[in-house]
Structures are given as structure tokens and as C-alpha cells.
C-alpha positions in Angstrom: -46.5 -26.4 -48.7 -42.9 -26.1 -47.3 -40.6 -28.6 -45.9 -41.5 -27.2 -41.7 -38.6 -29.7 -40.7 -36.1 -28.4 -43.4 -36.9 -24.8 -42.7 -36.5 -25.7 -38.6 -32.9 -26.7 -39.8 -32.2 -24.1 -41.6 -32.8 -21.7 -38.9 -31.2 -23.8 -36.2 -28.2 -23.4 -38.2 -28.3 -19.7 -38.9 -29.3 -18.8 -35.3 -26.7 -21.3 -33.7 -23.9 -19.6 -36.4 -25.5 -16.3 -34.8 -24.9 -17.2 -31.4 -21.5 -18.9 -32.0 -20.2 -15.5 -33.7 -22.0 -13.4 -30.6 -20.4 -15.3 -27.9 -16.5 -14.8 -29.2 -17.2 -11.3 -29.7 -18.2 -11.0 -26.1 -16.0 -9.0 -23.9 -15.2 -10.9 -20.7 -14.5 -8.8 -17.5 -11.6 -10.7 -15.5 -11.4 -7.9 -12.7 -12.4 -9.2 -9.1 -15.4 -7.6 -7.7 -15.1 -4.9 -5.0 -18.0 -5.4 -3.1 -17.3 -3.3 0.4 -20.8 -4.8 1.3 -19.4 -8.3 1.5 -16.4 -10.0 0.9 -13.8 -9.1 -1.4 -10.3 -10.4 -2.2 -7.7 -10.3 0.2 -3.9 -9.6 0.1 -0.5 -9.1 2.4 -3.5 -8.2 5.4 -4.6 -5.5 4.2 -7.9 -4.5 5.5 -11.0 -5.5 3.1 -13.1 -2.6 0.9 -15.2 -0.8 3.1 -17.9 1.9 2.6 -18.9 4.9 5.3 -22.8 7.1 4.8 -21.2 10.1 4.1 -23.4 12.4 6.5 -23.8 16.1 7.9 -25.5 16.2 11.4 -28.8 17.9 10.5 -28.2 18.6 7.1 -28.2 15.5 4.8 -27.2 12.0 5.4 -26.5 9.4 2.3 -28.6 6.6 3.0 -31.9 6.3 1.9 -33.1 3.7 4.5 -32.4 6.3 7.2 -34.2 9.6 5.3 -31.8 10.4 2.7 -32.8 11.4 -0.5 -29.7 8.9 -2.3 -27.4 6.9 -1.4 -23.8 8.4 -0.7 -20.7 7.1 0.4 -17.3 7.2 0.9 -15.8 3.6 -0.1 -12.3 3.0 1.5 -9.9 0.3 0.1 -6.4 -0.5 -0.7 -5.5 -1.3 -4.4 -3.2 -3.9 -4.0 -6.0 -6.4 -2.5 -8.1 -5.7 -5.5 -7.3 -6.4 -9.3 -4.9 -3.0 -9.8 -2.5 -1.9 -12.4 1.0 -0.9 -11.2 3.9 1.1 -13.2 7.6 1.8 -12.3 6.6 4.6 -9.9 5.4 1.8 -7.3 9.2 0.8 -6.7 10.9 4.4 -7.8 10.9 7.6 -5.9 8.8 10.7 -7.0 12.2 12.4 -7.3 13.1 10.8 -10.8 9.5 11.7 -12.2 8.1 8.2 -12.6 5.2 7.3 -14.8 1.9 7.3 -12.9 -1.1 5.4 -13.5 -2.5 8.7 -15.1 0.8 8.5 -17.4 0.0 5.3 -19.4 -0.1 5.3 -22.9 -3.0 3.1 -24.9 -0.4 0.9 -26.1 0.1 0.0 -22.6 -3.6 -0.7 -22.0 -5.2 -1.5 -25.1 -4.0 -4.5 -28.0 -3.6 -8.1 -28.2 -2.8 -10.4 -25.1 -1.6 -14.3 -25.5 -3.1 -15.4 -21.9 -0.8 -18.6 -20.7 -2.0 -21.2 -19.1 -0.1 -22.6 -15.8 -2.8 -23.8 -14.0 -0.6 -27.4 -14.4 1.4 -25.9 -11.5 1.8 -26.6 -8.2 1.5 -23.9 -6.0 3.0 -25.1 -3.1 4.3 -22.2 -0.1 7.0 -19.8 -2.5 6.6 -21.3 -5.4 8.7 -19.9 -8.4 7.2 -19.5 -12.3 10.5 -19.9 -14.1 11.4 -19.1 -18.1 10.9 -23.1 -18.8 7.4 -22.6 -17.8 6.8 -19.6 -20.0 9.1 -19.7 -22.9 7.7 -23.3 -24.6 4.5 -21.1 -25.0 5.5 -18.2 -26.3 8.1 -20.3 -28.8 5.0 -20.8 -30.7 3.4 -17.6 -31.4 2.2 -17.3 -34.8 0.3 -13.4 -34.0 2.0 -10.3 -32.9 1.0 -9.5 -29.7 1.7 -6.2 -26.9 0.5 -8.4 -23.8 0.9 -11.6 -22.0 -1.0 -12.6 -19.2 -0.7 -15.6 -16.9 -3.0 -17.9 -15.7 -2.7 -20.3 -12.6 -4.5 -21.9 -9.8 -5.6 -18.7 -8.8 -7.8 -18.3 -11.1 -9.6 -21.7 -9.8 -9.9 -20.2 -6.4 -13.0 -18.3 -4.8 -13.1 -15.1 -6.4 -13.0 -13.5 -3.0 -9.9 -15.9 -1.5 -7.8 -13.7 0.9 -3.8 -14.6 0.1 -2.4 -13.2 3.0 0.2 -15.7 4.7 -0.1 -18.2 2.2 3.3 -17.6 0.4 1.2 -18.1 -2.6 3.9 -18.2 -6.3 5.5 -15.5 -8.0 7.9 -14.9 -11.1 11.5 -15.3 -10.2 13.7 -12.8 -11.3 14.7 -14.6 -14.4 11.5 -15.4 -15.6 10.6 -11.4 -15.3 13.8 -10.7 -17.1 12.7 -13.2 -20.4 8.9 -11.7 -20.1 10.5 -7.9 -20.5 13.1 -9.2 -22.9 10.6 -11.1 -25.0 10.0 -9.6 -28.9 6.8 -10.1 -30.8 7.6 -9.9 -34.2 10.3 -7.2 -33.4 8.4 -5.4 -31.1 8.5 -5.8 -27.5 5.4 -6.2 -25.1 4.2 -3.3 -23.0 1.8 -5.3 -20.5 1.7 -8.2 -18.3 -1.2 -9.0 -16.2 -0.9 -12.1 -13.8 -4.0 -13.6 -11.8 -1.9 -13.5 -8.5 -1.5 -11.2 -5.5 2.1 -10.1 -7.2 5.0 -10.6 -9.2 7.2 -11.5 -6.8 7.0 -13.4 -3.8 4.9 -11.9 -0.3 8.0 -11.8 1.4 11.4 -11.0 -0.1 13.1 -8.7 2.2 11.7 -5.5 0.3 13.8 -6.3 -3.0 10.7 -6.5 -5.2 13.5 -8.5 -8.1 10.7 -9.2 -10.5 8.9 -5.9 -10.4 12.1 -4.2 -11.1 13.0 -6.7 -14.1 9.6 -6.1 -15.7 10.0 -1.9 -15.6 13.6 -2.7 -17.1 15.2 -1.2 -13.9 18.3 -1.6 -12.0 18.2 -4.4 -9.2 18.3 -2.2 -6.3 17.9 2.0 -5.9 14.5 3.8 -6.2 16.3 6.8 -8.7 15.8 5.4 -12.3 14.7 6.8 -15.7 12.2 4.5 -16.6 11.3 5.7 -20.2 9.7 2.1 -20.9 6.5 3.4 -19.4 5.0 -0.7 -19.2 2.0 -1.4 -17.1 1.5 -4.4 -15.1 -1.8 -5.8 -13.5 -2.0 -8.2 -10.4 -4.7 -10.0 -9.0 -6.8 -10.5 -12.1 -9.0 -13.4 -12.8 -9.9 -15.3 -15.7 -12.1 -17.9 -14.3 -13.0 -20.5 -17.0 -10.7 -18.4 -19.7 -8.4 -20.8 -22.0 -5.2 -20.2 -23.2 -4.8 -18.4 -26.4 -5.5 -14.8 -28.2 -7.8 -12.3 -27.0 -7.9 -8.3 -27.3 -7.9 -6.6 -24.1 -9.2 -3.1 -22.5 -7.7 -2.2 -19.6 -9.5 0.7 -17.9 -7.8 2.6 -14.7 -9.2 5.7 -13.3 -7.1 9.2 -14.4 -4.7 8.8 -11.3 -1.7 10.3 -11.1 -0.4 7.6 -8.2 1.9 4.4 -8.7 -1.2 1.9 -8.5 -5.5 2.0 -9.0 -7.7 -0.3 -8.9 -8.6 -1.1 -12.6 -11.2 -2.4 -14.9 -9.7 -5.6 -17.3 -11.7 -6.9 -20.3 -10.6 -9.7 -22.9 -12.6 -10.4 -26.0 -11.4 -14.2 -27.7 -9.6 -14.2 -31.0 -9.8 -17.0 -33.6 
């Protein structure tokens, strides 16, 4: 007669290992939910996402509860108060043909990211993330990466938190420049992912110096030639993800614009 206890123990080991592998291979969505029928994240006093039923009087109504054949709505929102991706076109004139979201290459959307945990930092009004906060984490990297992500106390707040008027933390120009110049095994990183409303302060007199430093642009002016085509994601939501290496997949719509709402997924790497 087989040893039932031994079989049970072996099954636990096998299925436990399979579950652990499955958990490690799970892709986690770190984008904030856009819910036009409830509460979504907010920033910069922008209107929250909303929806409006499509209606052609006497012909069609996009609401099954009102007799329509299907639900059809106009969705209205600004990318800058949800998880969104930006290019240098955010601060450059169309006159110089800067890269738009539709122009981003795979290297700025897919790869390996190192998530830095800075949740220990104080988030008092207008606190800045400095080089000394990020450099020790990047000095010890042993794997090549092409993205850097930064987790702050923003990911410990409710996903629907409204950052408007809060003076939430941002990067100073020197930290943004350091991340721009950082080399991972001889290669520059091409994407930066933040859980903050902006890489710059909420009120900075329109200088956007951290944006400019990250994108490799002059500190002023709206005409420049951007050959780097870097990506910047703001207002991600890392929730309980720990510091470490992840695969990253950013999936923006093919919009020829400077910013767009975006989906971001991370997968833990041992």
C-alpha cells in the first residue's frame, strides 16, 4: 500500500514549486485605473475622466438601459492625470519635428527595468529627489537594464489620490541629468518610469528643467533636435512591488502626440 503521507508531501512540493514559478512569471499592471463612472487619479486640477453616451436623436442611442442595441460612449480625459507616457514633444515645438508617442521605438517601450524603492523619503511640500537618493542603488547593479523606475510614497497612497495642489515630490535637475547620463554596462537607459504626477514640481514657473535634463535638451527654448527618443512614464502605481529587476512592457496607443495614457506591465526577474 503506498505511503499516503509521502505522496501528499511530494504533491505539496511539486505544486508549491509550480505555483511559485507561476507567481514569479506573472505580469503586474502598474497603470492606474481609468474609471469614468467612478473616481480616478487626479493632478494639476485637471478634470477627472468622464463619459458621455453617443446619441443620434431618433436613430441611435448607445445605452442598452435606454433601449439601445449596445453601449457606445465618448470618453474624455487628459493623459496628465492618469498613467501616461511622454516624449520630448511635450516641451518642444512641432516646428522641429520632435518624436511623438507614435515614433517611439521598441527600445523605449520594452526591456529590463530596475525598480528603486524610495518610499522611505519624506514627501513634505516640494521635496526633491536628489542624486544621492538614486546613485547608491544604481552603483550596485549587476544586470544590464534599459529602464529605471522609481517608487515613492505615491504608490502607498490610494490609487485614486488627487495630487492637485499638494506640491508632491519631484526630481531635481541634477538627479534627472544623472539618470540621463547613467550607463548600464556601456549603454544608456532609454526609459524612465515614475509613480509621481510629474518629473518636475507642480509649480516651477514653467521651466520643466528635469524634463529637459532627462530628454537631453537645452535648459530653455522650444527648438531642439532630439535624436535620443527617450520615453518618460509618470503616475505609475507600483503598489506592493519590491525593489529589484523586472521585465517591462509599455503599450501606448499609436497616437501622434506628445503624451498619451498608457498601459505598463512588470514581470519579476530572479
